[in-house]
N, C-alpha and C positions, 0 to 999 in steps of 0.2 A: 923388555925382551922382544915383544911383538913389534914395537917401533923399529928397533935395530934390524930385526929380520925383514921387515917390510922395506926399509931403506936398501938393504943389501939385495933383496929380490928385485926391486925396481931397477937398480943399477945393472944387475945381471940380465934382466929381461930385455932392456933396451940395447945392451951390448950384444946379446944373443941375436936380437932382431937385426942389428947392423951387420953382424957376421953373415947371417943368412941372406940378407939383401945383396951383399957383395958376392957371396959364393954362388948365388943364383944367376948372375949376369950371363954366363955362357948358355943358359937355357934359351936365350934369344934365338939361337941357331938350332934349337932342338924342338921336337914335338911338345905340345902343351902338357902332355901327361907327365913329362919329366919335371916340369915346374910344379905340378900338383903333388908329385912325390916329394919334392923339396919342401913344399908347404906343410905336408903331413908330418914330415920329419921335424920341422920347426914346432908344430903343435905338440908332438910327443916330447920334445926337449923342454918346452915350457911346463908341461905336466911334471917332468922330473925335477925341474928347478923348484916348483912349488912344493913338492914333497920333501926335497932335501933342505931347502932354505926356510920354508914357512910351516912345515909340518901339515901341509894340505894334501890329502889323498883324494881319490875318486872311487866311487862304487857304481859300476854300471849294472843296471837291473833290466833284464828282458832283452838282452842282445840277440837272443835266438829269434826274436820277432821281426828282425830286419829282413825284409824280402830282397831278393836279388833283382837287378834291373832298374829301369827308370822309376823315379820316386820323388814325390814332394815331401820334404821333411819339414814339418811345422813345429818349431821349438819355442818353449818359454824363453824369455830374454830378461835376465836379472842382472847380468854382469858382463864384463869383457871376457870372462873366462870361456864362455861357450863359443866365442868367435874363433878361437883356435882349437879348443878341445874337440868340438864336433867334427873338425877336419879329419881326425884320426879314426872315426868310426866307419867311414864309407869308402867304397872302392874308387869312385871318381866324383868327388863332391864339387859342386859349384854353389856359390852364395849369391843371393840378391843383396846388393850393397847400395848405399847412397852414392850418388854421382860424384859428390865432392871428394871422395877417396881417390878418384881417378886423377885428381890434380896433384897428388903428392908425388914428388920425384921418386923414381924407381918403383916405389910401392904401387903407384897407379899403373905403371906399365905392366907390372906383374899381374895386377887384377885383369887387365886387358888380355894379356898373354894366356892366362889360365881360363879365359872365357867366362869370367864371372859376369853377372848381369847388373849393370848400374841402373839406377832409377832416379829420375828427377822428381822428387816428392812435391815440387811446386807446380808441375805441369798437369797433375791430376789425370784426366781422361786420356790425354795423349801419352802420358807416362805409363798408364795401365796397359794400353794397346801395345806400346813398344816392348814393355816388360814381358807381356804374354807371348809375343812373337819370338823373342829371344829365348824365353823359357821353353817354348815348344821345340825349338831347334836343339837345345841342349838335352832335353828329355829324349828326343828322337835319337840322340847319340848315346843313349843308355846311361845317362848321368843321374846323380842324386842331387836334387835342387833343394838347398837349405834356405828357409825363409823364417823370419821372426814375425809372426802375424801382428804383433802389436807395434812393430816398426821402430821401437826404441826400448831401452831398458826400463823395467819397472821393479821397484823395490819389493821384497817379500811382503806379502800382505796388502799391497796396494791394489786399488780397484783396477780390474783388467780393462784394457782399452784396445780390443781387437779391431783391425782394419779389414774391410770386406775383400781386399785384393786377393787374399789367399783363397777365398771361395771362387773368385773369378778364375784364378789359375787352375784350380781343381776342375771346374766345369769345362773350361776351354781346352785343356790339354788331355783330359781323360786319364790322367795318371793317378795311381793310388796315393794316399796321403798317410804319412807316418807321424803321429803326434809324439812329442817328447816333452816330458816334465822334468823339472830340476829345482835345486835349492841353492844354486851357486852364490846368490846374493847374501847368504849367511856368512860366507867366509871372504868373499871379494865384493863388498858393497859398491853399488854404483856411485861414481863421483867421490869415492873415498880413497885415501892413501893406504890405510892399514889393511893387511892381509891376515886374517884370523885363522889359527890352526883348527883343523877339523877335516871332515870328509864331505866332499860335494857328492850328492846322490843324484844320479841321472836315471830316469825310468823311461824305457822305450815302451810305448803303449801299443795296443792292438791297432794294426793298420786299418784305415778306412778305405774300403774298396771304391772304385769309381762308380758313377751312376746315380748318386744321391742328388736330390734337388739342392740348389745352392744354399737356400736358407736352412734346410735340414742339415746339410753338411756343416754349415757355419756354426749352428747351435751345438751339434755333437762335438765338433772340434773344441769349442770353448769349454764345454762341460768336461770332456775327457782330460784336457790339459790342466784346467783350473782345479778340478777335483784331486788329481794326482799330485799337483804342485802343493796344494794346501796340506796334503798328508805328509809330503816330504819336508815341508817347512816345519810342520808340527813335530816331526821326528827329530829335527835339529841336525846339527852338523858334527856332533860329538862322535868320536871314533868308537 
């Protein structure tokens, strides 16, 4: 049953993506916020598909802790799930994404139009400088900047591998940081086809105010996210 549901979900997921890619073409002539609204609608539709087809629900914990205004959102990254689910949480989200996504027809143009922030992970220092400047511009526009501090998906229980770029952004932009813990890898494992029924638990943690030293911020962020994530993984994904 899980296999059949997973096959059906994957077919509907990519069909849904294709429909949204085509429907969003007119946003070329409209303000970027219209495209962001379309992207958030796409995220919500994927959550509905997961619930209806795979029996995967979501429990949001601590939504009242999300501050208004410009914000760095530092989220645990276990699955593809959070790349669309986190879109639905914020007023005007933008993501830091790998530059290669810009090369995908239509999808790459939408990333540019929505003012997402591409990063060339091979350029190192130059990439960090460029990313920081783009991030500063978007934060000055009152946006919520979503970053996955580990840079790639990590399986539940895997040794964390945080990159220092998030601390650089925090120090250089002066924006508060909102840590986010989750256990999405229990139902949507990285690099796996099957989607397991259950509940993804996402916990919004206490915001970290600006002004901490980089190293102090970096250690606090890791401890906050990893501690909460370990608890959520131990809780499991059963409804």
